[in-house]
C-alpha positions in Angstrom: 16.4 -19.9 22.0 15.4 -20.0 18.1 15.7 -17.1 16.1 12.4 -15.5 14.9 12.0 -15.7 10.8 9.6 -13.1 9.0 10.1 -12.1 5.8 8.1 -10.7 2.5 9.0 -12.5 -0.7 10.1 -10.0 -3.4 7.5 -9.0 -5.8 8.9 -8.4 -9.3 7.2 -6.1 -11.9 4.4 -5.9 -9.8 1.7 -3.2 -11.5 -0.8 -1.4 -9.0 -2.8 1.8 -9.5 -2.6 5.3 -7.2 -6.4 5.7 -6.9 -6.3 3.6 -3.6 -6.8 -0.2 -5.1 -5.0 -2.7 -3.3 -2.4 -4.8 -4.6 -0.1 -7.3 -3.4 3.0 -6.3 -1.9 4.5 -9.8 -1.5 4.5 -13.1 0.5 4.8 -12.6 4.4 6.3 -15.8 6.2 7.0 -16.4 9.8 8.6 -19.4 11.3 6.8 -20.2 14.6 9.0 -21.5 17.2 8.7 -21.9 20.9 10.4 -18.8 22.6 10.6 -18.4 26.5 10.8 -15.4 28.6 11.7 -12.5 27.7 9.2 -12.8 24.4 9.1 -11.0 21.8 6.4 -8.2 21.8 7.0 -6.4 17.7 8.6 -6.8 14.5 9.7 -4.1 12.1 9.2 -4.6 8.7 11.8 -2.8 6.2 10.0 -2.0 2.7 11.5 -1.0 -0.4 9.1 0.1 -2.9 10.7 0.5 -6.6 9.1 2.6 -8.6 9.9 3.1 -12.5 8.7 6.3 -14.7 10.1 9.4 -16.1 12.4 9.8 -12.9 12.7 6.4 -11.2 12.8 6.4 -7.7 13.1 3.7 -4.4 10.9 4.4 -1.6 11.9 2.8 1.7 9.9 3.0 5.0 9.4 0.6 8.0 6.9 -0.3 9.2 5.9 -1.8 13.1 3.3 -4.4 14.1 2.7 -6.3 17.4 3.8 -9.7 18.0 2.3 -11.3 20.6 3.7 -14.7 21.4 1.6 -17.1 23.4 3.2 -19.0 26.1 2.5 -22.0 25.0 1.6 -23.2 28.7 -2.3 -24.9 28.2 -4.3 -21.9 27.5 -4.4 -20.5 24.4 -5.8 -17.2 23.7 -5.6 -17.2 19.9 -7.3 -19.9 17.5 -9.3 -22.3 19.9 -8.5 -24.9 22.1 -5.1 -26.1 22.9 -3.9 -29.4 20.9 -6.9 -28.7 18.3 -6.7 -27.3 15.1 -4.4 -24.0 14.6 -3.1 -24.9 18.2 -2.2 -28.3 17.6 1.4 -28.1 18.1 1.1 -25.4 21.0 -0.4 -22.0 20.8 -0.8 -20.1 17.8 0.8 -16.7 17.5 -0.4 -13.5 16.4 0.7 -10.7 14.2 -1.2 -7.6 13.8 -0.5 -4.5 11.6 -2.7 -1.0 12.6 -5.3 -0.9 10.4 -4.0 0.4 8.0 -0.3 1.1 8.8 0.1 4.3 6.7 3.6 5.2 5.4 5.4 8.9 5.6 4.4 10.5 2.4 6.5 10.4 -0.7 6.8 12.1 -4.0 6.6 10.7 -7.3 6.5 12.2 -10.4 5.4 15.2 -8.8 2.4 14.0 -7.0 2.4 13.1 -3.0 1.8 9.3 -2.0 1.1 7.7 1.5 1.8 3.7 1.2 -0.8 1.6 3.1 -0.1 -1.7 4.5 -3.9 -2.7 4.4 -3.2 -6.3 5.9 -2.9 -10.2 5.6 -4.7 -12.5 2.8 -5.2 -16.1 2.3 -7.4 -15.7 -0.9 -5.5 -13.6 -3.0 -6.4 -10.4 -1.8 -10.5 -10.8 -1.8 -10.3 -10.3 2.2 -7.8 -9.0 4.1 -7.2 -8.9 8.1 -4.8 -6.9 10.5 -4.4 -10.3 12.4 -2.5 -13.1 11.3 -2.7 -16.3 13.4 0.8 -18.8 12.9 0.9 -22.2 13.9 3.4 -23.3 16.5 6.6 -25.1 14.8 5.6 -23.8 11.3 6.0 -21.5 8.9 2.8 -19.8 7.8 2.8 -17.6 5.1 0.0 -15.1 3.5 0.1 -12.2 1.2 0.7 -8.9 2.4 -1.6 -6.2 0.3 -1.4 -2.4 0.3 -2.4 0.7 -1.5 -1.2 4.0 -2.7 -3.3 7.0 -1.9 -2.7 10.0 -3.5 -2.3 13.3 -1.3 -4.8 15.6 -1.5 -2.6 19.3 -1.6 -6.0 21.0 -0.8 -6.5 19.1 2.3 -4.8 21.2 5.3 -5.1 20.0 9.0 -8.6 21.2 9.9 -8.0 21.2 13.8 -6.2 24.5 15.1 -2.8 24.2 16.5 -3.3 25.4 20.4 -1.0 28.5 19.5 -3.7 29.6 16.8 -5.9 29.6 19.5 -3.4 31.9 21.7 -2.8 34.2 19.1 -6.4 34.5 17.9 -7.3 35.9 21.8 -4.6 38.0 21.6 -6.1 39.8 17.9 -9.6 39.7 19.8 -8.2 41.3 23.1 -6.3 44.1 21.2 -9.2 44.6 18.9 -11.4 45.1 21.8 -9.0 47.7 23.8 -9.1 50.0 20.2 -12.9 49.6 19.9 -13.1 50.5 23.8 -10.3 53.3 23.3 -12.2 54.6 20.1 -15.8 54.7 22.2 -14.3 56.6 25.2 -15.5 60.2 25.5 -12.6 62.3 25.1 -12.4 65.3 27.9 -12.3 68.4 26.1 -9.3 70.9 26.8 
């Protein structure tokens, strides 16, 4: 069985903004060789982002994405008919990120951010897609784009937890019991 090769090439001195604008994270490359059962279903991308400023830091995150290995049995689910175009050497595989894939929050220079992987791009970021089709027996490369989104400290969870409803019901019941006792006539002694 041939090993799967996926990598994101290093990008040095890349600049980016924290207003949600997209920027290039690196070049994603996948060497697509025939694989037989059991096939690969997902891949983890270990990502490290070095940030420089008054307090330099490195942010590490693991992103998962689906890898749909095709059986190369003549019926190609992606990229058109077998032996034509993308599927000239067998069936193309498909890599898929969630749209977008979001990191856990991290703090840099006193502010919190999320790193999103927006998707793959073959045109320098003019358009991105969460899917990448990779030709059989070739290395397919595409730029990987992301963005940093500032976490708003004033946004809270707008959907209460179930325990909140239970506490609220207990509180309302207690208020109802107290009001009922207050209105009930008291016997005169």
